[in-house]
N, C-alpha and C positions, 0 to 999 in steps of 0.2 A: 472361542469367542473373540471377535475383533473389537477392541476398545479404542475409541477416538475421543480426545479431549478438544473441546471447542473453546478457544480463548477470545475474550472480549476485553479490550482496554476501554475504560469509560471515564468521562469527566463531565459531570453535571448535565447529562443528557437523559431526558425523560423517554426519548425514543427507544431506549434499550429495552423497555417492556415489550415493544412490538418485535424487536430482534429475538428476544427469548421465546415469544409466542411462535414465531416462524421456525425456530429450532425445535420446539416441541412437536411441530407438525411434520417433521421429517418422516419420509417413508423409507424404512430401513429393512434389510434382510434380518431374519430371526437370529443370526449369529453375529449381529453388530450391536454394540452398546455405546451410548455417548455420555460424556461427562462435560460439565461446563466450568470454566474458570473465569471469573470476572476480576480484573485488576482495576481498582478505583484509584485514579490519579489525583483526586481532590485532596486538599489539605486536611480536611476532616472527613471521616467516613459517614457522612450524612445520608448517602444513598443506600447504605447497607440494608436497613429495614425493608425498603420497597423492593430491592433486588432479591433479597432472600425470600420475601413473601411471594413474589411473582414466580420464582423458581419452584417454591414449594407447591403452590397452587397448580402449576403445570406438571408436577411430578418429575422435575429435572434434578439430577444429582449435581449440586452446586458447591464450588469452593470459592468463597469470597476472600479477596486479598486486598488489604489496604496498602497501596503503593504511592504515598504522597510525594510532593515536591514539584508537581506540575511539569514533569519531564516524561514524555511518552516512552523513551527507551527504558526508564525505570519500570514502568508498567509492563512493557513487553518482556523484559527480563524476569519480572515477577511471574508472568505466565509460564515462561520456560522453566523456572525453578519449581513451580507448583504442578507441573504436568507429570503424572505418574504412568502415562501410557506411551507406547511407541509412536503413535500418530497424534499430531497436534495441528488443528486447523485454526487460522486466524480470520476474524471478520471484524468490522467496525461496529460501534455501538449505535449507529443510526441506520444500519442496513437491515433488510429482510431477505431471507434466503428462500429459494424455490424448494419445493418439497422433496426433490431428489438430489438436491445440491451436494450433500455430503457423500452420498453413495457414488455420484458421478466423479467427484474428486478421487475417492478411494479406488474406484474401478480403473481410472487412468493411471494412478500410481502403480497398481499391480500389473496392469497390462503393458505399461511402458517401462517398468522397472525404474521408476523415477523417485528421487529423494524429495523433490519439490514439485507440486502440481499447482498451477495457477488457473483460476476461473475468471470469467468476465464479470465486470461490475457495470450494470446498466443504470444510467442516471434518469431520474424522474424530475422534470423541470416544472417550476411553478407556472401558472397560466400567464402571468405577466412578464415572464422572462424575455429578454431581447431576442428577436427572431434569429439574428445571426448566431447567437450562442446555442440555440436549439439546433440550428442547421449544422453547425460545426461539431456539436456534441463533444466538446473538449473535456467534459467532466467524467465521461465514461472511461473505464479502464480496461485495457487488454495488454497482454505482454507484447514486447517488441522483439521481432525475430531479426537476427543478424546472420545472413547467409544460412537461414533455416534453423538457427540455434537461438534459444533464449538464454541471455547472459546475465540477467538480473530479474528482480521481481518486486512484489509489493505484498503488504499484509492485509489488504482489504478483502481478499478472497484467496486463501492459499492453504495447502495441506503439506505438512512437513513430516518426514520420517526422522525422528530424533535419534534413532539408533544407528543411523548412517555415520560412518567414520568422518564423512565430509561435514557433518553438522555438529558433531560432538565438540563441546567446549566453546562453541561460537555463541556470542551474545550481541545484543544491539549496543551500538556506541552511545554512551551517555552524552558525549559532546554534541551529538546531533539530535538530542531529545527535545530541543525547543525550536530548532530550525526546520525539522522534518528531513526526510531523506534517509533516515536510519534504516529503513527497510531496503532501499536501493543498495546502500552500503553493505548490509548483512548478506543479501542474496548475491551480490557481486563477489564477496569473499568466498562463500561456499561454492559458487560456480568455479572460481579459480582453483579451488581445492579439488575439483573433479565432480561435484554434484551435478546430476542430470535434472534439468528443469523442463517440465512438459506442460501442455495446455489442455484443459478440459472445457471445451466450448459449451457444453450443456450444464455445467455447474454454475448456474446463473444466480447472481446476487443483485438486488435492486437498492439504489441509494437515492434519497430525495436531495435535491439541490436547493439550499436556502436562498432567499433573496440576496443575502449578503455575499454569497459566493457566485451568484449569477451576474457578475460584473467584469468589465475589462480590467479594472484595477486589481481585483483578487486574482484573476487568471495571470496577469502580467507578473505579479509578485511570485506566484507559485511556479511559473515557468522559469523565471530568473533563478529561484532557489533550486529547481530541478537541475538547471545547468551547473550550479555550484556543486551539487551533490554528484552529478555525473562526472565532472572533471577528474576527481581522484581515482575513479575506476579505470581510467585510461593509462595510468602510470603507477609505478611503485617507488619507494624511497631510493631504489637503485637506478631509476630511469635517468638517463643522461640529460644534462641541461639543454643540449641541442634539440632533443626530442620534445621537451616541454615548450621550447620557443617555437618549434614547428607547429605544435598543436595550438599554441596561442595565435599564431599568424593565420592558421586555418580557421580558427573560430572568428577572428576579426573579419576575414573574407566572407564568412557565412553571415555575420551580422550585417555587413554592407549589402550583400546580395539580397537578403531577406527584407531589409529596409527598402531597397529599391523596388522589389516586387510589391511591397505594401503600398508604395506610392503609385505604381502602375495600375493597381487595382483600387484606387481611391474611391471609385464610384460603385464598387461592389463590396458591401460590408463584410460578408462572411470570408471572402478571400483576403480582403485588406487586413482584417484582424488576425486571420490565421497566419499570414506571413509575418505580421508584427509580433505575434507571440513566439514564433520560431526565432525571430531576432532576439527576443528577451532571453530565450533559452541559451543561445550561443553567446550572448553577452554575459550571462551568468557563468558559463564555462570559462570565458576569457578572464573575467575578474577574479575567479577563484585561482586561476593559474598565476595571477599576480600577487596572491596572498591575501585578498580581501576576505574578511570573516563572513561566514554564512549569515544571512538575514534570519531573524527569528519570526516564525509564523504562528507559533503557539505560545 
């Protein structure tokens, strides 16, 4: 029997009910069984009754964990600590999964001999979302390939083999629990240890985009923070000062180039903002290299 734990970190989101319903609708082979761990990051466990009732009504085996302090890394580590199975899948508390989502992740892990498998997250935009945001689709998530290799990942749709030597004793950095990017840091570390990261394109997850996130301001802050998180993955404590300076100069050049391209496409909204957000990312890299503290998004 293959047992897989599905981990969900939550904070005051009623949408988690739909997430649990979609999990209960999974089409699985007879030799596969699922469990669910919900880590509640709220100060008080007020969501517990509703979460436990929903899981019970759906026939889901649930472990509810109160992981307060409003730090997402604390919640993610609570999921790791309370997982009793070899396989652990992470999704967000506002997502819904396709009915073959989990099986597609597992199938890729077995066929590709992968310790980490990432699936796509498709965004669903509100009707009144700006046209350029829908066209650019910057909220959807897919892994980035570097020379055909995935070097980092995310927790909004992923399956982990916790028995892999490359993942053992690895946890999410508490210092990144309020800024975000703790998942980028985690997967970068396991990749550097030798973990193989693969992509399951049919393991689809859908995520609604709220009006508050469908804005240039939100995207700019997020891209800037992504740059801050990305910067440390390119060097180690032993990296020479000259290498850091070179990376800083390279980032500055990219900021200037992206800013220029944004100006050149001033009459084309989607291209203008796309280049502007790239500039925000590289500016985040540059500032992190100078020692600027990560901005807090949560």
